[in-house]
C-alpha positions as a Markdown table, in Angstrom:
| # | Residue | x | y | z |
|---|---|---|---|---|
| 1 | Met | -18.1 | 8.2 | 11.4 |
| 2 | Ile | -18.3 | 10.3 | 8.3 |
| 3 | Glu | -15.7 | 12.7 | 6.9 |
| 4 | Phe | -16.4 | 15.4 | 4.4 |
| 5 | Lys | -14.6 | 16.0 | 1.1 |
| 6 | Gly | -16.0 | 19.2 | -0.4 |
| 7 | Ser | -19.8 | 18.7 | 0.0 |
| 8 | Glu | -19.6 | 14.9 | -0.4 |
| 9 | Gln | -19.8 | 12.5 | 2.5 |
| 10 | Leu | -17.1 | 9.9 | 2.6 |
| 11 | Gln | -17.9 | 6.5 | 4.2 |
| 12 | Val | -15.3 | 5.0 | 6.5 |
| 13 | Leu | -14.6 | 1.5 | 5.1 |
| 14 | Lys | -11.9 | 0.5 | 7.6 |
| 15 | Lys | -10.1 | 2.2 | 10.5 |
| 16 | Ala | -7.4 | 0.8 | 12.7 |
| 17 | Asp | -4.5 | 1.8 | 14.9 |
| 18 | Leu | -1.2 | 0.3 | 15.8 |
| 19 | Gln | 1.5 | 1.1 | 18.4 |
| 20 | Val | 5.0 | -0.2 | 17.9 |
| 21 | Asn | 8.3 | 0.4 | 19.7 |
| 22 | Thr | 10.9 | 2.6 | 18.1 |
| 23 | Gly | 13.1 | 0.5 | 15.8 |
| 24 | Leu | 13.4 | -0.3 | 12.1 |
| 25 | Ser | 12.8 | -3.9 | 13.0 |
| 26 | Ala | 9.1 | -3.0 | 13.5 |
| 27 | Leu | 8.7 | -1.9 | 9.9 |
| 28 | Glu | 7.8 | -5.5 | 8.8 |
| 29 | Lys | 5.0 | -5.6 | 11.5 |
| 30 | Val | 3.8 | -2.2 | 10.4 |
| 31 | Leu | 3.6 | -3.2 | 6.7 |
| 32 | Ser | 2.0 | -6.5 | 7.5 |
| 33 | Trp | -0.7 | -4.7 | 9.6 |
| 34 | Phe | -1.2 | -2.2 | 6.8 |
| 35 | Ala | -1.7 | -4.9 | 4.2 |
| 36 | Gln | -4.7 | -6.2 | 6.2 |
| 37 | Leu | -6.5 | -2.9 | 5.7 |
| 38 | Tyr | -6.5 | -3.1 | 1.9 |
| 39 | Asp | -9.9 | -2.7 | 0.2 |
| 40 | Pro | -10.4 | -3.9 | -3.4 |
| 41 | Arg | -12.0 | -0.6 | -4.3 |
| 42 | Ile | -8.6 | 1.0 | -4.0 |
| 43 | Pro | -6.5 | 0.9 | -7.2 |
| 44 | Thr | -3.4 | -1.2 | -6.6 |
| 45 | Ser | -1.1 | 1.6 | -7.7 |
| 46 | Val | -2.6 | 3.9 | -5.1 |
| 47 | Trp | -2.3 | 1.3 | -2.4 |
| 48 | Ile | 1.4 | 0.7 | -3.2 |
| 49 | Arg | 2.1 | 4.5 | -3.0 |
| 50 | Cys | 0.3 | 4.6 | 0.4 |
| 51 | Gln | 2.4 | 1.7 | 1.6 |
| 52 | Leu | 5.6 | 3.5 | 0.5 |
| 53 | Ala | 4.5 | 6.8 | 2.2 |
| 54 | Leu | 3.7 | 4.8 | 5.4 |
| 55 | Ala | 7.1 | 3.1 | 5.3 |
| 56 | Glu | 8.9 | 6.5 | 4.7 |
| 57 | Gly | 6.9 | 8.2 | 7.5 |
| 58 | Phe | 7.6 | 5.4 | 10.0 |
| 59 | Thr | 11.3 | 5.1 | 9.2 |
| 60 | Asn | 11.6 | 8.9 | 9.5 |
| 61 | Ala | 10.0 | 8.8 | 12.9 |
| 62 | Val | 12.4 | 6.1 | 14.0 |
| 63 | Arg | 15.6 | 7.5 | 12.4 |
| 64 | His | 15.1 | 11.2 | 13.1 |
| 65 | Ala | 12.4 | 12.0 | 15.6 |
| 66 | His | 13.3 | 9.1 | 18.0 |
| 67 | Glu | 17.1 | 9.2 | 17.3 |
| 68 | Ala | 18.9 | 8.6 | 20.6 |
| 69 | Lys | 15.6 | 8.0 | 22.5 |
| 70 | Pro | 14.7 | 4.8 | 24.4 |
| 71 | Pro | 13.9 | 1.8 | 22.2 |
| 72 | Asp | 10.6 | 1.3 | 24.0 |
| 73 | Leu | 9.3 | 4.8 | 23.1 |
| 74 | Pro | 6.2 | 4.1 | 21.0 |
| 75 | Val | 5.3 | 5.2 | 17.5 |
| 76 | Asp | 1.5 | 5.3 | 17.1 |
| 77 | Ile | 0.0 | 4.8 | 13.7 |
| 78 | Glu | -3.6 | 5.2 | 12.5 |
| 79 | Val | -5.0 | 4.3 | 9.1 |
| 80 | Ala | -8.5 | 5.2 | 7.9 |
| 81 | Val | -9.7 | 3.9 | 4.6 |
| 82 | Tyr | -12.5 | 6.0 | 3.2 |
| 83 | Ser | -14.6 | 5.5 | 0.1 |
| 84 | Glu | -12.4 | 7.9 | -1.9 |
| 85 | Ser | -9.2 | 8.4 | 0.2 |
| 86 | Val | -6.7 | 6.8 | 2.5 |
| 87 | Glu | -5.5 | 8.7 | 5.6 |
| 88 | Ile | -2.4 | 7.7 | 7.4 |
| 89 | Lys | -1.4 | 9.4 | 10.7 |
| 90 | Ile | 2.0 | 8.7 | 12.5 |
| 91 | Trp | 2.7 | 10.1 | 15.9 |
| 92 | Asp | 6.2 | 10.5 | 17.3 |
| 93 | Ala | 7.8 | 12.1 | 20.4 |
| 94 | Gly | 10.6 | 14.0 | 18.6 |
| 95 | Ala | 11.4 | 17.6 | 18.3 |
| 96 | Ala | 8.9 | 19.6 | 16.2 |
| 97 | Phe | 10.1 | 21.0 | 12.9 |
| 98 | Asp | 8.6 | 23.0 | 10.0 |
| 99 | Leu | 7.7 | 20.4 | 7.4 |
| 100 | Glu | 7.3 | 22.8 | 4.4 |
| 101 | Gln | 10.6 | 24.6 | 5.1 |
| 102 | Lys | 12.4 | 21.3 | 5.5 |
| 103 | Ile | 11.1 | 20.0 | 2.1 |
| 104 | Lys | 12.0 | 23.3 | 0.5 |
| 105 | Asp | 15.5 | 23.2 | 1.9 |
| 106 | Met | 15.9 | 19.6 | 0.9 |
| 107 | Ser | 14.8 | 20.2 | -2.7 |
| 108 | Glu | 17.5 | 22.9 | -3.0 |
| 109 | Lys | 20.3 | 20.6 | -1.9 |
| 110 | Ile | 19.5 | 16.9 | -2.5 |
| 111 | Asp | 22.6 | 14.8 | -2.7 |
| 112 | Arg | 21.9 | 12.4 | -5.5 |
| 113 | Glu | 24.7 | 10.1 | -4.4 |
| 114 | Ser | 23.2 | 9.7 | -0.9 |
| 115 | Gly | 21.2 | 6.6 | 0.0 |
| 116 | Gly | 18.7 | 8.7 | 1.9 |
| 117 | Gly | 17.3 | 12.2 | 2.5 |
| 118 | Arg | 14.5 | 12.1 | 0.0 |
| 119 | Gly | 11.7 | 10.6 | 2.1 |
| 120 | Leu | 9.9 | 13.8 | 2.9 |
| 121 | Lys | 9.9 | 14.9 | -0.8 |
| 122 | Leu | 8.7 | 11.4 | -1.8 |
| 123 | Met | 5.8 | 11.6 | 0.7 |
| 124 | Lys | 5.0 | 15.1 | -0.5 |
| 125 | Asp | 4.9 | 13.8 | -4.1 |
| 126 | Ile | 2.7 | 10.8 | -3.2 |
| 127 | Ala | 0.2 | 12.6 | -0.9 |
| 128 | Asp | -2.7 | 14.8 | -2.0 |
| 129 | Ser | -2.3 | 16.3 | 1.5 |
| 130 | Leu | 0.7 | 16.2 | 3.8 |
| 131 | Ser | 0.9 | 17.9 | 7.1 |
| 132 | Tyr | 2.9 | 17.8 | 10.3 |
| 133 | Arg | 1.7 | 19.4 | 13.6 |
| 134 | Arg | 2.5 | 19.4 | 17.3 |
| 135 | Thr | -0.3 | 17.9 | 19.3 |
| 136 | Ala | -1.5 | 19.0 | 22.8 |
| 137 | Asp | 0.2 | 16.0 | 24.4 |
| 138 | Gly | 3.6 | 17.2 | 23.1 |
| 139 | Arg | 3.9 | 14.7 | 20.3 |
| 140 | Asn | 4.0 | 15.3 | 16.5 |
| 141 | Cys | 1.5 | 14.0 | 14.1 |
| 142 | Leu | 2.4 | 13.4 | 10.4 |
| 143 | Ser | -0.8 | 13.2 | 8.3 |
| 144 | Ile | -0.7 | 11.7 | 4.8 |
| 145 | Val | -3.9 | 11.7 | 2.7 |
| 146 | Lys | -4.1 | 10.1 | -0.7 |
| 147 | Asn | -7.3 | 10.4 | -2.7 |
| 148 | Tyr | -8.4 | 7.8 | -5.3 |
| 149 | Thr | -11.2 | 7.0 | -7.7 |
| 150 | Pro | -12.7 | 3.7 | -6.6 |
| 151 | Cys | -12.4 | 0.6 | -8.8 |
| 152 | Ile | -15.7 | -0.7 | -10.1 |
| 153 | Asp | -16.5 | -4.2 | -9.0 |
| 154 | Asp | -17.8 | -6.1 | -12.0 |
| 155 | Arg | -19.1 | -9.0 | -9.9 |
| 156 | Lys | -22.3 | -7.1 | -8.9 |
């Protein structure tokens, strides 16, 4: 499969999906799975930011979208590593909301003493593209795209 970035074709290096039950205890499994998708062409600093965005997106789905929902309600995750970008998609079954408006509202009233409440802003700062949409099957899909300049492999 080939995606387009401008007029360039981007090669899919790796693509995988994971389904986990709702619960913060699944975060370790999510991050361990994500670590297996690393490609040495991705700068470490970019990969760490992607890992943080994934953790924030997943925990938001569990804490907010699936709050008071059955623990066996799944969260679906898909990661595609392209030759110049990483795309993370997270599906939840919560109520839809306006992502841009929520980020705007949060920026105006962030409680600096609070231990939370900054995840969406953090994901927005990390991502080159952040979107949230309702899907035809009644779920929500958070899409996080981070572009990168590939590292050069000196071993060639």
